[in-house]
FIBA-939144 format. One record per residue: residue number from 1; residue in three letters; z, y, x of N, C-alpha, C in turn. Coordinates in pm, whole numbers, plus 50000, padded with zeros to 5 digits. Each point is the difference from the previous one (the first is absolute). Example, Ala and Ser with C-alpha at 12.3 -4.5 7.8 and 13.67 -1.06 7.14 Angstrom:
% FIBA-939144
[1,Ala,[50780,49431,51319],[50000,50119,49911],[50000,50120,50090]]
[2,Ser,[49928,50105,49965],[50006,50119,50082],[50073,50109,49923]]
% end
This chain:
% FIBA-939144
[1,Met,[75454,22296,54160],[50104,50036,50074],[50126,49907,49998]]
[2,Ala,[50062,49970,50085],[50110,49897,50029],[50107,50047,49904]]
[3,Lys,[50075,49913,49919],[50116,50042,49921],[50112,50088,50084]]
[4,Asp,[50023,49941,50111],[50100,50044,50077],[49964,50136,50111]]
[5,Glu,[49872,50025,49971],[49942,50111,50108],[50058,50132,49963]]
[6,Leu,[50034,50059,50108],[50081,50143,49996],[49880,50109,49971]]
[7,Lys,[50048,50079,49908],[49915,50117,49977],[50085,50142,50053]]
[8,Ala,[49917,50070,50045],[50052,50153,50004],[49948,50096,49897]]
[9,Glu,[50100,50088,49940],[49969,50079,49905],[49994,50155,50071]]
[10,Phe,[49913,50062,49947],[49997,50163,50061],[50029,50085,49872]]
[11,Phe,[50085,50082,50013],[50038,50072,49890],[49985,50135,50076]]
[12,Tyr,[49893,50075,49984],[49975,50137,50061],[50064,50109,49947]]
[13,Tyr,[50037,49987,49873],[50072,50104,49921],[50121,50025,50098]]
[14,Glu,[50086,49909,50042],[50110,50045,50061],[49974,50075,50157]]
[15,Thr,[49892,49960,50057],[49957,50055,50096],[49954,50142,50004]]
[16,Tyr,[49928,50022,49874],[49954,50137,49989],[50117,50084,49928]]
[17,Phe,[50098,49957,49947],[50120,50071,49963],[50081,50033,50133]]
[18,Leu,[50025,49908,50080],[50062,50034,50126],[49930,50111,50095]]
[19,Ile,[49869,49988,49998],[49923,50112,50069],[50023,50146,49927]]
[20,Ala,[49992,49990,49870],[50035,50114,49934],[50141,50060,50013]]
[21,Arg,[50101,49904,50017],[50142,50024,50010],[50010,50075,50146]]
[22,Asp,[49923,49935,50096],[50030,50050,50125],[49939,50134,50043]]
[23,Ala,[49871,50029,49924],[49937,50114,50006],[50097,50133,49937]]
[24,Tyr,[50050,49937,49876],[50075,50097,49936],[50144,50047,50092]]
[25,Arg,[50035,49897,50074],[50126,50044,50104],[49941,50100,50088]]
[26,Glu,[49881,49963,50060],[49953,50111,50102],[49988,50144,49933]]
[27,Ala,[49946,49986,49877],[49972,50133,49921],[50142,50062,50004]]
[28,Lys,[50106,49962,49960],[50126,50042,49983],[50064,50029,50111]]
[29,Arg,[49948,49932,50126],[50040,50064,50128],[49963,50135,50035]]
[30,Phe,[49868,50000,49964],[49918,50139,50030],[50045,50103,49890]]
[31,Asp,[50064,49975,49897],[50049,50088,49890],[50130,50031,50067]]
[32,Arg,[50059,49922,50060],[50139,50061,50052],[49992,50112,50101]]
[33,Glu,[49918,49946,50086],[49965,50087,50106],[49957,50137,49969]]
[34,Ile,[49923,50014,49898],[49955,50127,49928],[50124,50074,49958]]
[35,Leu,[50098,49927,49946],[50118,50087,49973],[50076,50056,50093]]
[36,Ala,[50010,49894,50120],[50061,50058,50127],[49937,50100,50060]]
[37,Ile,[49856,50020,49988],[49933,50101,50068],[50018,50128,49919]]
[38,Gln,[50003,49984,49868],[50005,50140,49914],[50125,50051,50014]]
[39,Lys,[50121,49914,50036],[50124,50043,50022],[50035,50103,50123]]
[40,Ser,[49918,49920,50108],[50048,50049,50135],[49865,50119,50031]]
[41,Asn,[49889,49962,50004],[49903,50094,50059],[49865,49979,49927]]
[42,Pro,[49978,50052,49884],[49904,49989,49895],[49851,50021,50090]]
[43,Asp,[49949,49894,50039],[49881,49993,50069],[49892,49957,49926]]
[44,Val,[49904,50090,49937],[49911,49965,49907],[49899,49902,50047]]
[45,Val,[49948,49987,50097],[49916,49922,50078],[50063,49848,50000]]
[46,Leu,[50127,49995,50033],[50053,49896,50011],[50024,49916,49857]]
[47,Val,[50057,50091,49900],[50010,49953,49884],[49867,49948,49947]]
[48,Ala,[49893,50069,50023],[49876,49955,49933],[49954,49871,50055]]
[49,Glu,[50026,49973,50135],[49964,49855,50072],[50112,49911,49940]]
[50,Lys,[50111,50038,49961],[50085,49885,49942],[49943,49967,49857]]
[51,Asn,[49973,50114,49940],[49949,49982,49851],[49869,49919,49999]]
[52,Asp,[49925,50009,50109],[49863,49905,49999],[50046,49861,50028]]
[53,Ala,[50102,49991,50090],[50039,49837,50023],[50065,49955,49866]]
[54,Ile,[50066,50089,49915],[50061,49931,49874],[49867,49973,49915]]
[55,Glu,[49913,50073,50001],[49897,49981,49923],[49942,49853,50032]]
[56,Arg,[49952,50003,50119],[49954,49866,50044],[50089,49883,49971]]
[57,Phe,[50122,49988,50006],[50098,49909,49958],[49995,49973,49855]]
[58,Ala,[50005,50124,49935],[49988,49976,49846],[49881,49937,49947]]
[59,Ile,[49872,50036,50072],[49890,49925,49960],[50025,49864,50029]]
[60,Val,[50049,49938,50096],[50016,49869,50028],[50099,49934,49897]]
[61,Val,[50110,50076,49970],[50080,49947,49890],[49920,49988,49871]]
[62,Ile,[49930,50098,49958],[49938,49998,49862],[49900,49875,49999]]
[63,Leu,[49897,49986,50103],[49913,49902,50027],[50055,49855,49986]]
[64,Phe,[50111,49988,50083],[50040,49872,49998],[50092,49966,49876]]
[65,Cys,[50052,50097,49944],[50087,49973,49875],[49881,49945,49884]]
[66,Ala,[49892,50065,49984],[49900,49955,49916],[49951,49880,50044]]
[67,Leu,[49984,49964,50137],[49962,49872,50035],[50096,49887,49941]]
[68,Ala,[50141,50023,50041],[50112,49930,49960],[49970,49965,49849]]
[69,Ala,[49998,50100,49898],[49991,49982,49873],[49895,49922,49954]]
[70,Glu,[49853,50002,50052],[49908,49906,49952],[50010,49872,50064]]
[71,Ala,[50067,49989,50128],[50004,49874,50046],[50103,49901,49933]]
[72,Phe,[50095,50084,49972],[50110,49922,49930],[49962,49932,49854]]
[73,Ile,[49918,50098,49903],[49972,49961,49898],[49901,49894,49995]]
[74,Asn,[49898,50012,50113],[49902,49905,50025],[50061,49854,50006]]
[75,Asp,[50099,50006,50083],[50070,49851,50027],[50060,49970,49894]]
[76,Tyr,[50076,50093,49938],[50072,49972,49879],[49903,49917,49883]]
[77,Gly,[49885,50047,49992],[49912,49963,49909],[49930,49858,50051]]
[78,Ile,[49974,49998,50119],[49951,49861,50052],[50106,49899,50012]]
[79,Glu,[50126,50033,50016],[50121,49904,49994],[50018,49942,49853]]
[80,Asn,[49981,50090,49910],[50046,49953,49863],[49877,49972,49922]]
[81,Cys,[49881,50027,50037],[49885,49942,49930],[49947,49910,50090]]
[82,Ser,[49881,50005,50042],[49916,49913,50109],[49905,50104,50061]]
[83,Lys,[49976,49953,50128],[49940,50092,50080],[49851,50018,49934]]
[84,Asn,[49932,49903,49941],[49878,50010,49947],[50013,50098,49874]]
[85,Tyr,[50085,49984,49919],[50027,50065,49875],[50011,50168,50019]]
[86,Phe,[50072,50026,50112],[50040,50121,50042],[49879,50060,50049]]
[87,Lys,[49912,49928,50097],[49896,50057,50044],[49891,50035,49907]]
[88,Lys,[50002,49896,49887],[49886,50014,49890],[50039,50123,49916]]
[89,Tyr,[50123,49999,49957],[50015,50086,49880],[50117,50142,50036]]
[90,Leu,[50050,49967,50110],[50109,50121,50026],[49988,50104,50119]]
[91,Asp,[49940,49924,50111],[49964,50070,50113],[49935,50118,49990]]
[92,Lys,[49910,50035,49922],[49919,50125,50005],[50066,50112,49895]]
[93,Leu,[50104,49944,49943],[50086,50112,49925],[50044,50105,50100]]
[94,Asp,[50019,50119,49942],[50076,50124,50084],[50127,49959,50016]]
[95,Leu,[50078,50059,50090],[50127,49967,50049],[50095,50023,49874]]
[96,Ile,[49985,50094,49937],[50106,50039,49899],[49967,49881,49867]]
[97,Ser,[49880,49975,49983],[49981,49892,49903],[50063,49870,50042]]
[98,Lys,[49985,49971,50122],[50080,49858,50057],[50129,50015,49978]]
[99,Trp,[50067,50121,50017],[50142,49998,49985],[50037,49984,49856]]
[100,Ile,[49917,50030,49910],[50045,49996,49869],[49957,49858,49940]]
[101,Ile,[49882,49959,50028],[49946,49874,49951],[50074,49872,50053]]
[102,Ile,[50009,49989,50142],[50038,49877,50061],[50155,49961,49978]]
[103,Pro,[50082,50093,49991],[50139,49978,49957],[49988,49937,49855]]
[104,Arg,[49933,50068,49919],[49993,49974,49854],[49935,49830,49987]]
[105,Met,[49912,49985,50076],[49949,49862,49998],[50108,49889,50058]]
[106,Val,[50072,50045,50107],[50086,49907,50050],[50141,49980,49931]]
[107,Thr,[50063,50121,49926],[50116,50007,49954],[50003,50023,49856]]
[108,Gly,[49891,50033,49933],[50014,50022,49855],[50030,50153,49974]]
[109,Glu,[50037,50070,50121],[50056,50153,49994],[49920,50072,50090]]
[110,Glu,[49985,50131,49962],[49917,50086,50093],[50095,50112,50042]]
[111,Leu,[49945,50071,50101],[50054,50101,50037],[49947,50124,49938]]
[112,Asp,[50079,50080,49933],[49957,50100,49892],[49912,50092,50072]]
[113,Pro,[49871,49991,49930],[49900,50118,50076],[50024,50119,50005]]
[114,Gly,[50086,50030,49905],[50033,50164,49998],[50153,50037,50084]]
[115,Ser,[50057,49909,50064],[50107,50009,50062],[49982,50088,50113]]
[116,Lys,[50127,50045,50070],[49994,50088,50124],[49951,49913,50101]]
[117,Ile,[50033,49874,50010],[49949,49918,50105],[49854,49992,50019]]
[118,Met,[49927,49977,49879],[49867,50006,49989],[49930,50126,50025]]
[119,Gln,[50070,50101,49965],[49962,50136,50041],[49990,50008,50144]]
[120,Asp,[50116,49968,50062],[50001,50005,50150],[49894,49921,50070]]
[121,Leu,[49986,49879,49960],[49893,49915,50053],[49864,50066,49981]]
[122,Ser,[49966,50077,49879],[49895,50040,49984],[49968,50145,50093]]
[123,Trp,[50122,50061,50031],[50005,50101,50101],[49964,49946,50140]]
[124,Leu,[50078,49905,50042],[49958,49931,50123],[49858,49961,50017]]
[125,Val,[49936,49938,49914],[49867,49954,49990],[49917,50133,49999]]
[126,Gly,[50046,50126,49951],[49922,50118,50004],[49982,50043,50151]]
[127,Leu,[50136,50002,50058],[50003,50067,50133],[49917,49887,50099]]
[128,Arg,[50011,49861,49985],[49912,49909,50073],[49855,50042,49991]]
[129,Asn,[49963,50019,49876],[49849,50021,49972],[49968,50144,50068]]
[130,Lys,[50082,50091,49982],[49977,50128,50092],[49990,49977,50142]]
[131,Leu,[50053,49912,50057],[49995,49979,50153],[49882,49907,50011]]
[132,Val,[49985,49878,49914],[49884,49924,50039],[49870,50042,49968]]
[133,His,[50004,50094,49909],[49868,50065,49938],[49996,50160,50042]]
[134,Ser,[50048,50017,50110],[50006,50149,50061],[49863,50049,50017]]
[135,Lys,[49986,50117,49956],[49875,50071,50036],[50012,50120,50084]]
[136,Ser,[49932,50040,50092],[50012,50115,50095],[49989,50127,49912]]
[137,Arg,[50081,50098,50010],[49965,50117,49924],[50079,50113,50104]]
[138,Lys,[49958,50125,49965],[50041,50126,50072],[50076,50077,49874]]
[139,Ile,[50107,50046,50045],[50076,50069,49905],[50070,50135,50065]]
[140,Pro,[49974,50108,49942],[50046,50107,50042],[50139,50012,50038]]
[141,Ile,[50051,50047,50092],[50151,50006,50049],[50079,50028,49869]]
[142,Asp,[49968,50097,49939],[50083,50052,49869],[49988,49913,49883]]
[143,Lys,[49920,49911,50008],[49979,49891,49884],[50054,49870,50036]]
[144,Ile,[50062,49974,50103],[50075,49882,50039],[50145,50001,49923]]
[145,Glu,[49998,49870,49945],[50122,49967,49933],[50097,49894,50053]]
[146,Lys,[50115,49985,49935],[50074,49894,50067],[49949,49877,49978]]
[147,Ser,[49937,49981,49876],[49928,49869,49980],[49882,49945,50075]]
[148,Asp,[49967,50110,50086],[49886,49943,50097],[50070,49945,50140]]
[149,Phe,[50122,49975,50000],[50053,49927,50092],[50088,49888,49948]]
[150,Phe,[50037,49894,50113],[50099,49901,49955],[50154,50025,50060]]
[151,Trp,[50089,49988,49919],[50127,50038,50042],[50103,49892,49996]]
[152,Ile,[50105,50022,50078],[50118,49896,49992],[50038,49962,49856]]
[153,Glu,[49992,50090,49914],[50042,49959,49852],[49885,49893,49938]]
[154,Asp,[49892,50024,50039],[49887,49894,49958],[50032,49869,50080]]
[155,Ala,[50043,50005,50119],[50035,49873,50053],[50129,49930,49931]]
[156,Asp,[50100,50084,49999],[50117,49948,49903],[49978,49957,49876]]
[157,Arg,[49913,50060,49914],[49958,49961,49866],[49931,49870,50010]]
[158,Ser,[49905,49995,50096],[49925,49867,50020],[50085,49891,50004]]
[159,Leu,[50090,50007,50088],[50082,49890,50042],[50092,49972,49859]]
[160,Glu,[50048,50098,49941],[50090,49973,49878],[49919,49939,49894]]
[161,Thr,[49859,50036,49985],[49916,49929,49908],[50000,49855,50018]]
[162,Ile,[49976,49962,50133],[49997,49857,50008],[50132,49945,49971]]
[163,Arg,[50111,50054,50059],[50134,49946,49961],[50016,49969,49855]]
[164,Asn,[49969,50127,49944],[50019,50000,49821],[49922,49888,49935]]
[165,Leu,[49871,50002,50054],[49885,49929,49943],[50054,49825,50007]]
[166,Ile,[50045,49969,50116],[50037,49855,50023],[50122,50000,49915]]
[167,Ala,[50090,50079,49983],[50137,49975,49943],[49966,50011,49837]]
[168,Glu,[49915,50061,49942],[49942,49998,49886],[49941,49848,49966]]
[169,Leu,[49926,49962,50077],[49934,49857,49994],[50117,49900,49999]]
[170,Lys,[50100,50013,50089],[50126,49928,50021],[50060,49980,49863]]
[171,Arg,[50025,50106,49945],[50060,50005,49861],[49935,49913,49897]]
[172,Ile,[49875,49971,50000],[49933,49911,49902],[49973,49855,50057]]
[173,Asp,[49995,49991,50127],[49973,49872,50084],[50095,49979,50089]]
[174,Lys,[50108,49958,49982],[50118,49963,50098],[49968,49902,50147]]
[175,Ser,[49876,49940,49979],[49967,49928,50112],[49937,50053,50113]]
[176,Ile,[49952,50126,49976],[49913,50072,50110],[50100,50022,50136]]
[177,His,[49921,49988,50101],[50052,50047,50143],[50005,50135,50010]]
[178,Phe,[50152,50038,50003],[50024,50138,49993],[50050,50066,50119]]
[179,Asp,[50068,49937,50090],[50076,50051,50106],[49913,50059,50119]]
[180,Trp,[49863,49993,49991],[49916,50099,50107],[50003,50130,49963]]
[181,Val,[50017,50036,49884],[50024,50155,49990],[50141,50051,50012]]
[182,Asp,[50097,49936,50037],[50135,50038,50041],[50030,50015,50133]]
[183,Val,[49895,49983,50093],[50020,49984,50151],[49996,50167,50049]]
% end
């Protein structure tokens, strides 16, 4: 490759986060509509439809936040090690381990494995796994629990997890690209 040849870089973590953020905004719109419906004319069917829409958008937020977390730490590892080293030794680590080990390799400091942010990342990975490895099941109506659904609070916590995770990494590595989580 010629010395002055232009290169294009692709950072999909930004795109994933924007998709999650936009889906969250849609979920919030439906949430506001539910509040308006409940104040004026409580139509149970309409509220259920809006809740279904919120859940669909919450699922998008959860999945794309998990994608953003993995894409970012992968890019960070490749950028600060080498692509070959990353592929050979780091790529097959689980997501939590990547967020512990790679920053430590790069900065000499690690994100505290017992910290709230790592607990939140673990929670996000758990939700992602629940979605990605979903198994069909039948549940008696009286046994359905709140945790059988995905809510606006899950979407909110997913976005905050990414923002806090990147902020925590920024604390130990001032050189990281950070503004993509503030949009």
